[in-house]
C-alpha positions, 0 to 999 in steps of 0.5 A: 420324723423317721430316722435311719438307725444303725442298731448293734445286737439286734438278734439278742434279748433286748435288741430283738425287743428294740428292733420291733419297737423302732420298726413300730415307730417307722424308723428304717434299720441298719442292723448288724448280724453275725448270721443270715437272717430272713428278709425284713421290711425297713431292716437292711441286715448287714453280716459282720460283728463289732471287730468287722471294720467294713461291716461297721462302716456300712452299718453307720453310713448316712445313719442319724443315730447308733444304738449299741446293744451288743455286748458281752456279759460273760467271759474268761478274761478281762481282755475279752470283756474289754474287747467287746465292751470298750474296744468295740465302742472305739471301733464304731466310733472309728467308722463314722465320717466326721466330714459328713453327718455325725449321728447321735450315739446311744450306748446301752451300758449297765447300772454296774459301770458305776462300780467299775472296781467291782468286776472285769464286766463292770470295768468294761462297760465303764470304759466303753462309756469313757471311750464314748465321752472322750470321742474325738469328733464332738459326737453327741452321745447318751448313755443308758444304764439299765439294772436288772432286765427281764421279760419274754425271752429272757433266759435269766428270769427262766432260770429263777422260775425253774429254780422256784419250781424246785421249791427253792429260793436261793439268795446270794449273800442276803435276801435283804440286798436291793436291786432296781428292775425294769421290763424289757418293753418299758426299757426299749420304749425309754431307748426310743424316746432318746432318739429325738430328745436333745435334752439328754445329750451328754447325760447318763440315764437310768431306767427302771420301773419307777420303784423308789428303792428297788426290790430286795431279793426276798421281795423279787422272789416272793412275787415270783413264787406267788405267780407260780403258787409255790412256797419254796425253801429260802436259803441265803448262800454266804458270799465266801461259798459263791466265791468258792464256786466262782473259783471253781467255775473259772478254773473249769471254764479254763480247762474246758474253754467256756466262759461260766456266768458265776465266776469269781469276780461276778459273785461280786456283783451278785452280792452288792448290797445296793444296785438300785437306780439313782432317780436323779438320773432318771426320766421326769415323770411327765416324760416316760411312764412305765407299763409294768410294775414287778408283779404285772411284769413277771406275770406276763413273762411267766405267761410267755414262758408257759405259752411257749412251753419253757415252763 
């Protein structure tokens, strides 16, 4: 059955792909945007942000499902992370008229939320989950905790390929640390499956490409290097050096008024030894199959970069 869905973050990396997937399934979308967008069939663009209560009230009015993709991945203070990743969840909840239809709320969180002590970002994603869990209107919810996400239009994976083009492979702390990955098209397919699946109400779901023990940093770099036909110089950067760089970035960011991606606390995430998804909190094999393993997914992503002249 087609649903009316409220979607935040629809103009971002994951949100763009999710919007396309939802429309392909015939759903009707209320999509929040901070900038004017061209008209699109079955999309009601609503101007505003996650602080704009009238816009959020319009966004969630009469919908069957809310999917909150929007969030902040870099900021120069804990309060800014909390405002975007936690308070915004509460503000969305406040706009729901519980006297009418109460929608299913799907929160796109992060695998880092399982380690809230590790950084301000991780804590803010965890707090956003807690705000949703403890909602006062008995709302059905599902949390999605993706690991590393890559795919066409992803600027972070592009940086890795560009680094390798310089014949450099840099590893934070240890090349043996392990991470799960998921291609963005597989992630959005998984999210769309949750829309109509009551079995996952009140659950935290990990979504990855199905690789049982994830990938070491070295495996990831080797796969990307092979696709580029490059043998890079491999350099492991000790955590204490990354910490120094992070503190310098924090200081310069405060002076110049910008938010660095590699902050001192972000280093804790980069150097963590285990960002592998918990299979006990994943879909069952007969419910969800991924399309891309890492090699095929990176090749498709690289081909997109090349065809769009990013590389």
